[in-house]
mmJSON file of the N, C-alpha and C atoms, coordinates in Angstrom:
{"data_MODEL":{"atom_site":{
"group_PDB":["ATOM","ATOM","ATOM","ATOM","ATOM","ATOM","ATOM","ATOM","ATOM","ATOM","ATOM","ATOM","ATOM","ATOM","ATOM","ATOM","ATOM","ATOM","ATOM","ATOM","ATOM","ATOM","ATOM","ATOM","ATOM","ATOM","ATOM","ATOM","ATOM","ATOM","ATOM","ATOM","ATOM","ATOM","ATOM","ATOM","ATOM","ATOM","ATOM","ATOM","ATOM","ATOM","ATOM","ATOM","ATOM","ATOM","ATOM","ATOM","ATOM","ATOM","ATOM","ATOM","ATOM","ATOM","ATOM","ATOM","ATOM","ATOM","ATOM","ATOM","ATOM","ATOM","ATOM","ATOM","ATOM","ATOM","ATOM","ATOM","ATOM","ATOM","ATOM","ATOM","ATOM","ATOM","ATOM","ATOM","ATOM","ATOM","ATOM","ATOM","ATOM","ATOM","ATOM","ATOM","ATOM","ATOM","ATOM","ATOM","ATOM","ATOM","ATOM","ATOM","ATOM","ATOM","ATOM","ATOM","ATOM","ATOM","ATOM","ATOM","ATOM","ATOM","ATOM","ATOM","ATOM","ATOM","ATOM","ATOM","ATOM","ATOM","ATOM","ATOM","ATOM","ATOM","ATOM","ATOM","ATOM","ATOM","ATOM","ATOM","ATOM","ATOM","ATOM","ATOM","ATOM","ATOM","ATOM","ATOM","ATOM","ATOM","ATOM","ATOM","ATOM","ATOM","ATOM","ATOM","ATOM","ATOM","ATOM","ATOM","ATOM","ATOM","ATOM","ATOM","ATOM","ATOM","ATOM","ATOM","ATOM","ATOM","ATOM","ATOM","ATOM","ATOM","ATOM","ATOM","ATOM","ATOM","ATOM","ATOM","ATOM","ATOM","ATOM","ATOM","ATOM","ATOM","ATOM","ATOM","ATOM","ATOM","ATOM","ATOM","ATOM","ATOM","ATOM","ATOM","ATOM","ATOM","ATOM","ATOM","ATOM","ATOM","ATOM","ATOM","ATOM","ATOM","ATOM","ATOM","ATOM","ATOM","ATOM","ATOM","ATOM","ATOM","ATOM","ATOM","ATOM","ATOM","ATOM","ATOM","ATOM","ATOM","ATOM","ATOM","ATOM","ATOM","ATOM","ATOM","ATOM","ATOM","ATOM","ATOM","ATOM","ATOM","ATOM","ATOM","ATOM","ATOM","ATOM","ATOM","ATOM","ATOM","ATOM","ATOM","ATOM","ATOM","ATOM","ATOM","ATOM","ATOM","ATOM","ATOM","ATOM","ATOM","ATOM","ATOM","ATOM","ATOM","ATOM","ATOM"],
"id":[1,2,3,4,5,6,7,8,9,10,11,12,13,14,15,16,17,18,19,20,21,22,23,24,25,26,27,28,29,30,31,32,33,34,35,36,37,38,39,40,41,42,43,44,45,46,47,48,49,50,51,52,53,54,55,56,57,58,59,60,61,62,63,64,65,66,67,68,69,70,71,72,73,74,75,76,77,78,79,80,81,82,83,84,85,86,87,88,89,90,91,92,93,94,95,96,97,98,99,100,101,102,103,104,105,106,107,108,109,110,111,112,113,114,115,116,117,118,119,120,121,122,123,124,125,126,127,128,129,130,131,132,133,134,135,136,137,138,139,140,141,142,143,144,145,146,147,148,149,150,151,152,153,154,155,156,157,158,159,160,161,162,163,164,165,166,167,168,169,170,171,172,173,174,175,176,177,178,179,180,181,182,183,184,185,186,187,188,189,190,191,192,193,194,195,196,197,198,199,200,201,202,203,204,205,206,207,208,209,210,211,212,213,214,215,216,217,218,219,220,221,222,223,224,225,226,227,228,229,230,231,232,233,234,235,236,237,238,239,240],
"type_symbol":["N","C","C","N","C","C","N","C","C","N","C","C","N","C","C","N","C","C","N","C","C","N","C","C","N","C","C","N","C","C","N","C","C","N","C","C","N","C","C","N","C","C","N","C","C","N","C","C","N","C","C","N","C","C","N","C","C","N","C","C","N","C","C","N","C","C","N","C","C","N","C","C","N","C","C","N","C","C","N","C","C","N","C","C","N","C","C","N","C","C","N","C","C","N","C","C","N","C","C","N","C","C","N","C","C","N","C","C","N","C","C","N","C","C","N","C","C","N","C","C","N","C","C","N","C","C","N","C","C","N","C","C","N","C","C","N","C","C","N","C","C","N","C","C","N","C","C","N","C","C","N","C","C","N","C","C","N","C","C","N","C","C","N","C","C","N","C","C","N","C","C","N","C","C","N","C","C","N","C","C","N","C","C","N","C","C","N","C","C","N","C","C","N","C","C","N","C","C","N","C","C","N","C","C","N","C","C","N","C","C","N","C","C","N","C","C","N","C","C","N","C","C","N","C","C","N","C","C","N","C","C","N","C","C","N","C","C","N","C","C"],
"label_atom_id":["N","CA","C","N","CA","C","N","CA","C","N","CA","C","N","CA","C","N","CA","C","N","CA","C","N","CA","C","N","CA","C","N","CA","C","N","CA","C","N","CA","C","N","CA","C","N","CA","C","N","CA","C","N","CA","C","N","CA","C","N","CA","C","N","CA","C","N","CA","C","N","CA","C","N","CA","C","N","CA","C","N","CA","C","N","CA","C","N","CA","C","N","CA","C","N","CA","C","N","CA","C","N","CA","C","N","CA","C","N","CA","C","N","CA","C","N","CA","C","N","CA","C","N","CA","C","N","CA","C","N","CA","C","N","CA","C","N","CA","C","N","CA","C","N","CA","C","N","CA","C","N","CA","C","N","CA","C","N","CA","C","N","CA","C","N","CA","C","N","CA","C","N","CA","C","N","CA","C","N","CA","C","N","CA","C","N","CA","C","N","CA","C","N","CA","C","N","CA","C","N","CA","C","N","CA","C","N","CA","C","N","CA","C","N","CA","C","N","CA","C","N","CA","C","N","CA","C","N","CA","C","N","CA","C","N","CA","C","N","CA","C","N","CA","C","N","CA","C","N","CA","C","N","CA","C","N","CA","C","N","CA","C","N","CA","C","N","CA","C","N","CA","C","N","CA","C","N","CA","C"],
"label_alt_id":[null,null,null,null,null,null,null,null,null,null,null,null,null,null,null,null,null,null,null,null,null,null,null,null,null,null,null,null,null,null,null,null,null,null,null,null,null,null,null,null,null,null,null,null,null,null,null,null,null,null,null,null,null,null,null,null,null,null,null,null,null,null,null,null,null,null,null,null,null,null,null,null,null,null,null,null,null,null,null,null,null,null,null,null,null,null,null,null,null,null,null,null,null,null,null,null,null,null,null,null,null,null,null,null,null,null,null,null,null,null,null,null,null,null,null,null,null,null,null,null,null,null,null,null,null,null,null,null,null,null,null,null,null,null,null,null,null,null,null,null,null,null,null,null,null,null,null,null,null,null,null,null,null,null,null,null,null,null,null,null,null,null,null,null,null,null,null,null,null,null,null,null,null,null,null,null,null,null,null,null,null,null,null,null,null,null,null,null,null,null,null,null,null,null,null,null,null,null,null,null,null,null,null,null,null,null,null,null,null,null,null,null,null,null,null,null,null,null,null,null,null,null,null,null,null,null,null,null,null,null,null,null,null,null,null,null,null,null,null,null],
"label_comp_id":["MET","MET","MET","GLY","GLY","GLY","ALA","ALA","ALA","ARG","ARG","ARG","GLN","GLN","GLN","ILE","ILE","ILE","VAL","VAL","VAL","ALA","ALA","ALA","VAL","VAL","VAL","ASP","ASP","ASP","LEU","LEU","LEU","ALA","ALA","ALA","ASP","ASP","ASP","ASP","ASP","ASP","LYS","LYS","LYS","LEU","LEU","LEU","ALA","ALA","ALA","LEU","LEU","LEU","ALA","ALA","ALA","ARG","ARG","ARG","LYS","LYS","LYS","LEU","LEU","LEU","ASP","ASP","ASP","ALA","ALA","ALA","THR","THR","THR","HIS","HIS","HIS","LEU","LEU","LEU","VAL","VAL","VAL","ASN","ASN","ASN","ALA","ALA","ALA","HIS","HIS","HIS","ASP","ASP","ASP","PRO","PRO","PRO","GLY","GLY","GLY","VAL","VAL","VAL","ALA","ALA","ALA","GLU","GLU","GLU","ARG","ARG","ARG","ILE","ILE","ILE","ARG","ARG","ARG","ALA","ALA","ALA","ASP","ASP","ASP","THR","THR","THR","GLN","GLN","GLN","GLY","GLY","GLY","GLY","GLY","GLY","VAL","VAL","VAL","GLU","GLU","GLU","LEU","LEU","LEU","THR","THR","THR","SER","SER","SER","GLY","GLY","GLY","THR","THR","THR","LEU","LEU","LEU","SER","SER","SER","LEU","LEU","LEU","ASP","ASP","ASP","GLU","GLU","GLU","PHE","PHE","PHE","ASN","ASN","ASN","HIS","HIS","HIS","GLY","GLY","GLY","PHE","PHE","PHE","ASP","ASP","ASP","LEU","LEU","LEU","LEU","LEU","LEU","HIS","HIS","HIS","GLU","GLU","GLU","GLY","GLY","GLY","LYS","LYS","LYS","THR","THR","THR","VAL","VAL","VAL","ARG","ARG","ARG","GLN","GLN","GLN","VAL","VAL","VAL","VAL","VAL","VAL","LEU","LEU","LEU","PHE","PHE","PHE","PRO","PRO","PRO","SER","SER","SER"],
"label_asym_id":["A","A","A","A","A","A","A","A","A","A","A","A","A","A","A","A","A","A","A","A","A","A","A","A","A","A","A","A","A","A","A","A","A","A","A","A","A","A","A","A","A","A","A","A","A","A","A","A","A","A","A","A","A","A","A","A","A","A","A","A","A","A","A","A","A","A","A","A","A","A","A","A","A","A","A","A","A","A","A","A","A","A","A","A","A","A","A","A","A","A","A","A","A","A","A","A","A","A","A","A","A","A","A","A","A","A","A","A","A","A","A","A","A","A","A","A","A","A","A","A","A","A","A","A","A","A","A","A","A","A","A","A","A","A","A","A","A","A","A","A","A","A","A","A","A","A","A","A","A","A","A","A","A","A","A","A","A","A","A","A","A","A","A","A","A","A","A","A","A","A","A","A","A","A","A","A","A","A","A","A","A","A","A","A","A","A","A","A","A","A","A","A","A","A","A","A","A","A","A","A","A","A","A","A","A","A","A","A","A","A","A","A","A","A","A","A","A","A","A","A","A","A","A","A","A","A","A","A","A","A","A","A","A","A","A","A","A","A","A","A"],
"label_entity_id":["1","1","1","1","1","1","1","1","1","1","1","1","1","1","1","1","1","1","1","1","1","1","1","1","1","1","1","1","1","1","1","1","1","1","1","1","1","1","1","1","1","1","1","1","1","1","1","1","1","1","1","1","1","1","1","1","1","1","1","1","1","1","1","1","1","1","1","1","1","1","1","1","1","1","1","1","1","1","1","1","1","1","1","1","1","1","1","1","1","1","1","1","1","1","1","1","1","1","1","1","1","1","1","1","1","1","1","1","1","1","1","1","1","1","1","1","1","1","1","1","1","1","1","1","1","1","1","1","1","1","1","1","1","1","1","1","1","1","1","1","1","1","1","1","1","1","1","1","1","1","1","1","1","1","1","1","1","1","1","1","1","1","1","1","1","1","1","1","1","1","1","1","1","1","1","1","1","1","1","1","1","1","1","1","1","1","1","1","1","1","1","1","1","1","1","1","1","1","1","1","1","1","1","1","1","1","1","1","1","1","1","1","1","1","1","1","1","1","1","1","1","1","1","1","1","1","1","1","1","1","1","1","1","1","1","1","1","1","1","1"],
"label_seq_id":[1,1,1,2,2,2,3,3,3,4,4,4,5,5,5,6,6,6,7,7,7,8,8,8,9,9,9,10,10,10,11,11,11,12,12,12,13,13,13,14,14,14,15,15,15,16,16,16,17,17,17,18,18,18,19,19,19,20,20,20,21,21,21,22,22,22,23,23,23,24,24,24,25,25,25,26,26,26,27,27,27,28,28,28,29,29,29,30,30,30,31,31,31,32,32,32,33,33,33,34,34,34,35,35,35,36,36,36,37,37,37,38,38,38,39,39,39,40,40,40,41,41,41,42,42,42,43,43,43,44,44,44,45,45,45,46,46,46,47,47,47,48,48,48,49,49,49,50,50,50,51,51,51,52,52,52,53,53,53,54,54,54,55,55,55,56,56,56,57,57,57,58,58,58,59,59,59,60,60,60,61,61,61,62,62,62,63,63,63,64,64,64,65,65,65,66,66,66,67,67,67,68,68,68,69,69,69,70,70,70,71,71,71,72,72,72,73,73,73,74,74,74,75,75,75,76,76,76,77,77,77,78,78,78,79,79,79,80,80,80],
"pdbx_PDB_ins_code":[null,null,null,null,null,null,null,null,null,null,null,null,null,null,null,null,null,null,null,null,null,null,null,null,null,null,null,null,null,null,null,null,null,null,null,null,null,null,null,null,null,null,null,null,null,null,null,null,null,null,null,null,null,null,null,null,null,null,null,null,null,null,null,null,null,null,null,null,null,null,null,null,null,null,null,null,null,null,null,null,null,null,null,null,null,null,null,null,null,null,null,null,null,null,null,null,null,null,null,null,null,null,null,null,null,null,null,null,null,null,null,null,null,null,null,null,null,null,null,null,null,null,null,null,null,null,null,null,null,null,null,null,null,null,null,null,null,null,null,null,null,null,null,null,null,null,null,null,null,null,null,null,null,null,null,null,null,null,null,null,null,null,null,null,null,null,null,null,null,null,null,null,null,null,null,null,null,null,null,null,null,null,null,null,null,null,null,null,null,null,null,null,null,null,null,null,null,null,null,null,null,null,null,null,null,null,null,null,null,null,null,null,null,null,null,null,null,null,null,null,null,null,null,null,null,null,null,null,null,null,null,null,null,null,null,null,null,null,null,null],
"Cartn_x":[12.863,12.359,10.791,9.707,8.684,7.62,6.921,6.155,4.792,4.049,2.831,1.912,2.39,1.587,2.824,2.76,3.403,2.483,2.899,2.599,3.609,2.389,3.048,2.83,3.428,3.05,4.014,2.995,3.341,2.793,3.112,2.069,1.144,1.792,0.999,0.357,-1.156,-2.142,-1.519,-1.045,-0.621,0.241,1.44,2.025,1.56,0.884,0.272,-0.583,-1.227,-1.962,-1.158,0.476,1.23,1.439,1.823,2.26,0.901,-0.01,-0.974,-0.963,-0.671,-0.192,0.805,2.041,3.148,2.901,1.249,1.105,1.255,1.5,1.201,-0.052,-0.366,-1.537,-2.151,-1.603,-1.829,-1.324,-2.374,-1.896,-2.582,-1.082,-1.378,-0.82,-1.623,-1.424,-0.786,0.563,1.096,0.565,-0.267,-1.358,-2.237,-2.711,-3.519,-3.318,-4.25,-3.753,-3.759,-3.051,-2.673,-1.953,-1.042,-0.593,-0.095,0.758,1.309,0.358,-0.56,-1.397,-2.006,-2.598,-3.367,-2.205,-1.044,-0.193,-0.094,-0.133,-0.035,-0.944,-2.181,-3.479,-3.479,-2.968,-3.197,-2.114,-1.288,-0.06,0.099,-0.84,-1.123,0.303,0.561,1.489,2.413,2.52,4.015,4.252,5.498,6.059,7.162,7.739,8.904,9.987,9.816,10.944,10.734,11.056,10.896,12.139,11.6,12.845,12.194,12.964,12.953,13.797,13.905,14.602,13.696,14.437,13.596,14.276,13.829,14.419,14.683,15.41,15.804,14.653,13.681,12.426,11.098,11.291,11.249,11.887,12.864,13.693,13.308,12.984,12.783,11.693,10.361,8.98,9.125,10.291,9.937,10.691,11.433,11.718,10.509,9.832,8.382,7.534,7.56,6.748,7.167,8.069,8.613,8.107,7.935,7.382,8.405,8.157,9.151,10.214,11.419,12.447,12.889,12.45,12.694,13.984,14.135,15.055,14.683,15.513,15.213,15.914,16.007,17.063,16.487,17.316,16.716,18.209,17.476,18.547,18.139,19.208,18.465,19.26,18.423,18.908,19.383,20.34,20.542,20.828,20.444,20.256,21.664,22.285,23.619,24.187],
"Cartn_y":[72.109,72.496,71.96,72.216,71.408,71.611,70.96,71.232,71.385,72.778,72.505,71.877,71.47,70.744,69.639,68.886,67.387,67.165,67.054,66.706,65.321,64.432,62.934,62.82,62.402,62.331,61.382,60.22,58.652,58.316,57.573,56.574,55.301,55.18,53.782,54.516,53.879,54.262,53.837,52.509,51.883,52.588,53.105,53.907,55.342,56.151,57.243,57.089,55.934,55.454,55.417,54.798,54.891,56.209,56.896,58.35,59.078,58.908,59.526,59.199,57.293,57.239,57.615,58.346,58.99,60.485,60.788,62.367,63.338,62.866,63.551,63.992,65.448,66.263,66.771,66.18,66.013,64.903,64.07,62.91,63.411,62.712,63.456,62.21,61.517,60.347,61.177,61.233,61.372,61.198,60.329,59.885,61.107,61.39,62.758,63.74,64.033,65.741,66.401,67.357,68.704,68.49,67.655,67.783,68.9,69.485,70.701,71.939,71.832,73.107,72.74,71.578,71.045,71.412,70.896,71.058,72.517,73.68,74.948,75.487,74.828,75.507,74.932,73.953,73.269,74.384,74.635,74.797,76.506,77.081,78.457,78.9,78.559,78.972,78.052,77.094,76.321,75.768,75.049,74.306,75.223,74.696,75.339,74.805,73.046,72.253,70.95,70.779,69.351,68.276,67.094,66.159,64.985,63.761,62.435,62.143,61.011,60.066,59.919,60.413,60.515,60.386,60.655,60.652,62.169,62.215,63.755,64.41,63.581,64.434,64.929,64.096,64.272,65.217,65.82,66.636,67.631,67.734,68.953,69.552,68.752,68.979,69.594,68.945,69.868,71.344,71.636,73.026,73.958,73.148,73.966,74.153,73.367,73.427,73.94,74.631,75.542,76.991,77.568,78.805,79.562,80.874,81.801,82.195,81.845,82.318,81.068,80.061,78.941,77.839,76.976,76.03,74.785,73.721,72.519,71.697,70.741,69.535,68.182,67.443,65.944,65.427,64.281,63.198,62.547,62.52,61.884,61.177,59.939,58.875,59.005,58.623,58.848,57.44,56.833,55.22,54.81,53.697,53.351,53.033],
"Cartn_z":[160.557,159.365,159.288,159.25,159.174,157.91,157.318,155.95,156.71,155.959,156.272,154.926,154.024,153.004,152.39,151.907,151.416,150.329,148.91,148.001,147.729,147.069,146.513,145.31,144.515,143.48,142.617,142.433,141.45,140.918,140.009,138.781,139.952,140.9,141.278,141.961,142.533,143.709,144.884,145.017,146.111,146.926,146.345,146.683,147.275,146.589,146.825,148.008,147.901,149.93,150.667,150.414,151.337,151.862,150.922,151.155,152.416,151.812,152.718,154.286,154.359,155.533,156.277,155.703,156.209,156.322,156.216,156.387,154.851,153.945,153.042,152.454,152.642,152.535,151.243,149.797,148.766,148.076,147.464,146.458,144.963,144.068,142.583,141.776,140.561,139.947,138.987,138.644,137.592,136.403,135.97,135.185,134.601,135.85,135.647,134.661,133.278,132.749,133.917,133.351,134.321,135.315,135.735,137.152,137.564,136.82,137.234,137.945,136.938,137.002,138.283,138.955,140.067,140.85,140.699,142.282,142.424,141.461,141.58,141.987,141.782,142.402,143.765,143.652,145.611,146.346,146.066,146.7,146.335,146.121,145.859,145.148,144.244,143.412,142.582,143.614,143.332,144.914,144.743,146.002,146.429,147.421,147.939,147.953,148.144,147.619,147.246,146.397,145.43,145.597,145.881,146.525,146.031,145.672,145.358,144.264,143.999,142.746,141.729,140.575,139.332,137.953,137.273,135.795,135.54,134.292,134.044,133.278,133.141,132.531,133.815,135.243,136.375,137.1,136.679,137.249,136.763,135.384,134.733,135.02,135.473,136.038,137.224,138.261,139.355,139.312,137.904,138.173,137.935,137.408,136.838,137.777,138.973,139.958,140.978,140.981,141.947,141.867,143.093,143.504,143.128,142.498,142.309,143.715,142.779,144.064,145.192,144.896,145.676,145.035,145.354,145.323,145.195,144.341,144.168,144.861,145.164,145.534,144.851,143.832,143.391,143.27,143.327,142.901,141.722,140.803,139.029,138.765,138.14,138.101,136.489,135.748,134.332,134.135,132.694,132.187,132.28,132.243,132.127,130.711],
"occupancy":[1.0,1.0,1.0,1.0,1.0,1.0,1.0,1.0,1.0,1.0,1.0,1.0,1.0,1.0,1.0,1.0,1.0,1.0,1.0,1.0,1.0,1.0,1.0,1.0,1.0,1.0,1.0,1.0,1.0,1.0,1.0,1.0,1.0,1.0,1.0,1.0,1.0,1.0,1.0,1.0,1.0,1.0,1.0,1.0,1.0,1.0,1.0,1.0,1.0,1.0,1.0,1.0,1.0,1.0,1.0,1.0,1.0,1.0,1.0,1.0,1.0,1.0,1.0,1.0,1.0,1.0,1.0,1.0,1.0,1.0,1.0,1.0,1.0,1.0,1.0,1.0,1.0,1.0,1.0,1.0,1.0,1.0,1.0,1.0,1.0,1.0,1.0,1.0,1.0,1.0,1.0,1.0,1.0,1.0,1.0,1.0,1.0,1.0,1.0,1.0,1.0,1.0,1.0,1.0,1.0,1.0,1.0,1.0,1.0,1.0,1.0,1.0,1.0,1.0,1.0,1.0,1.0,1.0,1.0,1.0,1.0,1.0,1.0,1.0,1.0,1.0,1.0,1.0,1.0,1.0,1.0,1.0,1.0,1.0,1.0,1.0,1.0,1.0,1.0,1.0,1.0,1.0,1.0,1.0,1.0,1.0,1.0,1.0,1.0,1.0,1.0,1.0,1.0,1.0,1.0,1.0,1.0,1.0,1.0,1.0,1.0,1.0,1.0,1.0,1.0,1.0,1.0,1.0,1.0,1.0,1.0,1.0,1.0,1.0,1.0,1.0,1.0,1.0,1.0,1.0,1.0,1.0,1.0,1.0,1.0,1.0,1.0,1.0,1.0,1.0,1.0,1.0,1.0,1.0,1.0,1.0,1.0,1.0,1.0,1.0,1.0,1.0,1.0,1.0,1.0,1.0,1.0,1.0,1.0,1.0,1.0,1.0,1.0,1.0,1.0,1.0,1.0,1.0,1.0,1.0,1.0,1.0,1.0,1.0,1.0,1.0,1.0,1.0,1.0,1.0,1.0,1.0,1.0,1.0,1.0,1.0,1.0,1.0,1.0,1.0],
"B_iso_or_equiv":[0.0,0.0,0.0,0.0,0.0,0.0,0.0,0.0,0.0,0.0,0.0,0.0,0.0,0.0,0.0,0.0,0.0,0.0,0.0,0.0,0.0,0.0,0.0,0.0,0.0,0.0,0.0,0.0,0.0,0.0,0.0,0.0,0.0,0.0,0.0,0.0,0.0,0.0,0.0,0.0,0.0,0.0,0.0,0.0,0.0,0.0,0.0,0.0,0.0,0.0,0.0,0.0,0.0,0.0,0.0,0.0,0.0,0.0,0.0,0.0,0.0,0.0,0.0,0.0,0.0,0.0,0.0,0.0,0.0,0.0,0.0,0.0,0.0,0.0,0.0,0.0,0.0,0.0,0.0,0.0,0.0,0.0,0.0,0.0,0.0,0.0,0.0,0.0,0.0,0.0,0.0,0.0,0.0,0.0,0.0,0.0,0.0,0.0,0.0,0.0,0.0,0.0,0.0,0.0,0.0,0.0,0.0,0.0,0.0,0.0,0.0,0.0,0.0,0.0,0.0,0.0,0.0,0.0,0.0,0.0,0.0,0.0,0.0,0.0,0.0,0.0,0.0,0.0,0.0,0.0,0.0,0.0,0.0,0.0,0.0,0.0,0.0,0.0,0.0,0.0,0.0,0.0,0.0,0.0,0.0,0.0,0.0,0.0,0.0,0.0,0.0,0.0,0.0,0.0,0.0,0.0,0.0,0.0,0.0,0.0,0.0,0.0,0.0,0.0,0.0,0.0,0.0,0.0,0.0,0.0,0.0,0.0,0.0,0.0,0.0,0.0,0.0,0.0,0.0,0.0,0.0,0.0,0.0,0.0,0.0,0.0,0.0,0.0,0.0,0.0,0.0,0.0,0.0,0.0,0.0,0.0,0.0,0.0,0.0,0.0,0.0,0.0,0.0,0.0,0.0,0.0,0.0,0.0,0.0,0.0,0.0,0.0,0.0,0.0,0.0,0.0,0.0,0.0,0.0,0.0,0.0,0.0,0.0,0.0,0.0,0.0,0.0,0.0,0.0,0.0,0.0,0.0,0.0,0.0,0.0,0.0,0.0,0.0,0.0,0.0],
"pdbx_formal_charge":[null,null,null,null,null,null,null,null,null,null,null,null,null,null,null,null,null,null,null,null,null,null,null,null,null,null,null,null,null,null,null,null,null,null,null,null,null,null,null,null,null,null,null,null,null,null,null,null,null,null,null,null,null,null,null,null,null,null,null,null,null,null,null,null,null,null,null,null,null,null,null,null,null,null,null,null,null,null,null,null,null,null,null,null,null,null,null,null,null,null,null,null,null,null,null,null,null,null,null,null,null,null,null,null,null,null,null,null,null,null,null,null,null,null,null,null,null,null,null,null,null,null,null,null,null,null,null,null,null,null,null,null,null,null,null,null,null,null,null,null,null,null,null,null,null,null,null,null,null,null,null,null,null,null,null,null,null,null,null,null,null,null,null,null,null,null,null,null,null,null,null,null,null,null,null,null,null,null,null,null,null,null,null,null,null,null,null,null,null,null,null,null,null,null,null,null,null,null,null,null,null,null,null,null,null,null,null,null,null,null,null,null,null,null,null,null,null,null,null,null,null,null,null,null,null,null,null,null,null,null,null,null,null,null,null,null,null,null,null,null],
"auth_seq_id":[1,1,1,2,2,2,3,3,3,4,4,4,5,5,5,6,6,6,7,7,7,8,8,8,9,9,9,10,10,10,11,11,11,12,12,12,13,13,13,14,14,14,15,15,15,16,16,16,17,17,17,18,18,18,19,19,19,20,20,20,21,21,21,22,22,22,23,23,23,24,24,24,25,25,25,26,26,26,27,27,27,28,28,28,29,29,29,30,30,30,31,31,31,32,32,32,33,33,33,34,34,34,35,35,35,36,36,36,37,37,37,38,38,38,39,39,39,40,40,40,41,41,41,42,42,42,43,43,43,44,44,44,45,45,45,46,46,46,47,47,47,48,48,48,49,49,49,50,50,50,51,51,51,52,52,52,53,53,53,54,54,54,55,55,55,56,56,56,57,57,57,58,58,58,59,59,59,60,60,60,61,61,61,62,62,62,63,63,63,64,64,64,65,65,65,66,66,66,67,67,67,68,68,68,69,69,69,70,70,70,71,71,71,72,72,72,73,73,73,74,74,74,75,75,75,76,76,76,77,77,77,78,78,78,79,79,79,80,80,80],
"auth_comp_id":["MET","MET","MET","GLY","GLY","GLY","ALA","ALA","ALA","ARG","ARG","ARG","GLN","GLN","GLN","ILE","ILE","ILE","VAL","VAL","VAL","ALA","ALA","ALA","VAL","VAL","VAL","ASP","ASP","ASP","LEU","LEU","LEU","ALA","ALA","ALA","ASP","ASP","ASP","ASP","ASP","ASP","LYS","LYS","LYS","LEU","LEU","LEU","ALA","ALA","ALA","LEU","LEU","LEU","ALA","ALA","ALA","ARG","ARG","ARG","LYS","LYS","LYS","LEU","LEU","LEU","ASP","ASP","ASP","ALA","ALA","ALA","THR","THR","THR","HIS","HIS","HIS","LEU","LEU","LEU","VAL","VAL","VAL","ASN","ASN","ASN","ALA","ALA","ALA","HIS","HIS","HIS","ASP","ASP","ASP","PRO","PRO","PRO","GLY","GLY","GLY","VAL","VAL","VAL","ALA","ALA","ALA","GLU","GLU","GLU","ARG","ARG","ARG","ILE","ILE","ILE","ARG","ARG","ARG","ALA","ALA","ALA","ASP","ASP","ASP","THR","THR","THR","GLN","GLN","GLN","GLY","GLY","GLY","GLY","GLY","GLY","VAL","VAL","VAL","GLU","GLU","GLU","LEU","LEU","LEU","THR","THR","THR","SER","SER","SER","GLY","GLY","GLY","THR","THR","THR","LEU","LEU","LEU","SER","SER","SER","LEU","LEU","LEU","ASP","ASP","ASP","GLU","GLU","GLU","PHE","PHE","PHE","ASN","ASN","ASN","HIS","HIS","HIS","GLY","GLY","GLY","PHE","PHE","PHE","ASP","ASP","ASP","LEU","LEU","LEU","LEU","LEU","LEU","HIS","HIS","HIS","GLU","GLU","GLU","GLY","GLY","GLY","LYS","LYS","LYS","THR","THR","THR","VAL","VAL","VAL","ARG","ARG","ARG","GLN","GLN","GLN","VAL","VAL","VAL","VAL","VAL","VAL","LEU","LEU","LEU","PHE","PHE","PHE","PRO","PRO","PRO","SER","SER","SER"],
"auth_asym_id":["A","A","A","A","A","A","A","A","A","A","A","A","A","A","A","A","A","A","A","A","A","A","A","A","A","A","A","A","A","A","A","A","A","A","A","A","A","A","A","A","A","A","A","A","A","A","A","A","A","A","A","A","A","A","A","A","A","A","A","A","A","A","A","A","A","A","A","A","A","A","A","A","A","A","A","A","A","A","A","A","A","A","A","A","A","A","A","A","A","A","A","A","A","A","A","A","A","A","A","A","A","A","A","A","A","A","A","A","A","A","A","A","A","A","A","A","A","A","A","A","A","A","A","A","A","A","A","A","A","A","A","A","A","A","A","A","A","A","A","A","A","A","A","A","A","A","A","A","A","A","A","A","A","A","A","A","A","A","A","A","A","A","A","A","A","A","A","A","A","A","A","A","A","A","A","A","A","A","A","A","A","A","A","A","A","A","A","A","A","A","A","A","A","A","A","A","A","A","A","A","A","A","A","A","A","A","A","A","A","A","A","A","A","A","A","A","A","A","A","A","A","A","A","A","A","A","A","A","A","A","A","A","A","A","A","A","A","A","A","A"],
"auth_atom_id":["N","CA","C","N","CA","C","N","CA","C","N","CA","C","N","CA","C","N","CA","C","N","CA","C","N","CA","C","N","CA","C","N","CA","C","N","CA","C","N","CA","C","N","CA","C","N","CA","C","N","CA","C","N","CA","C","N","CA","C","N","CA","C","N","CA","C","N","CA","C","N","CA","C","N","CA","C","N","CA","C","N","CA","C","N","CA","C","N","CA","C","N","CA","C","N","CA","C","N","CA","C","N","CA","C","N","CA","C","N","CA","C","N","CA","C","N","CA","C","N","CA","C","N","CA","C","N","CA","C","N","CA","C","N","CA","C","N","CA","C","N","CA","C","N","CA","C","N","CA","C","N","CA","C","N","CA","C","N","CA","C","N","CA","C","N","CA","C","N","CA","C","N","CA","C","N","CA","C","N","CA","C","N","CA","C","N","CA","C","N","CA","C","N","CA","C","N","CA","C","N","CA","C","N","CA","C","N","CA","C","N","CA","C","N","CA","C","N","CA","C","N","CA","C","N","CA","C","N","CA","C","N","CA","C","N","CA","C","N","CA","C","N","CA","C","N","CA","C","N","CA","C","N","CA","C","N","CA","C","N","CA","C","N","CA","C","N","CA","C","N","CA","C","N","CA","C","N","CA","C"],
"pdbx_PDB_model_num":[1,1,1,1,1,1,1,1,1,1,1,1,1,1,1,1,1,1,1,1,1,1,1,1,1,1,1,1,1,1,1,1,1,1,1,1,1,1,1,1,1,1,1,1,1,1,1,1,1,1,1,1,1,1,1,1,1,1,1,1,1,1,1,1,1,1,1,1,1,1,1,1,1,1,1,1,1,1,1,1,1,1,1,1,1,1,1,1,1,1,1,1,1,1,1,1,1,1,1,1,1,1,1,1,1,1,1,1,1,1,1,1,1,1,1,1,1,1,1,1,1,1,1,1,1,1,1,1,1,1,1,1,1,1,1,1,1,1,1,1,1,1,1,1,1,1,1,1,1,1,1,1,1,1,1,1,1,1,1,1,1,1,1,1,1,1,1,1,1,1,1,1,1,1,1,1,1,1,1,1,1,1,1,1,1,1,1,1,1,1,1,1,1,1,1,1,1,1,1,1,1,1,1,1,1,1,1,1,1,1,1,1,1,1,1,1,1,1,1,1,1,1,1,1,1,1,1,1,1,1,1,1,1,1,1,1,1,1,1,1]
}}}
């Protein structure tokens, strides 16, 4: 299973640079306003799969970015 588009989202520019080296096709700094709208535009309606290790808020954003009819697979870390 290959991916035509890989969207990397992070707060740290150095991590985004690493994502580019690892073949990410779209880089998005999470501090930028309109992150969800930009990703939807770049992916023509939303992503097919979200993946990552993240907080509950980030987990909820993953659902917002999905293209209709697609799935989300995420690892959520809850504070202890």
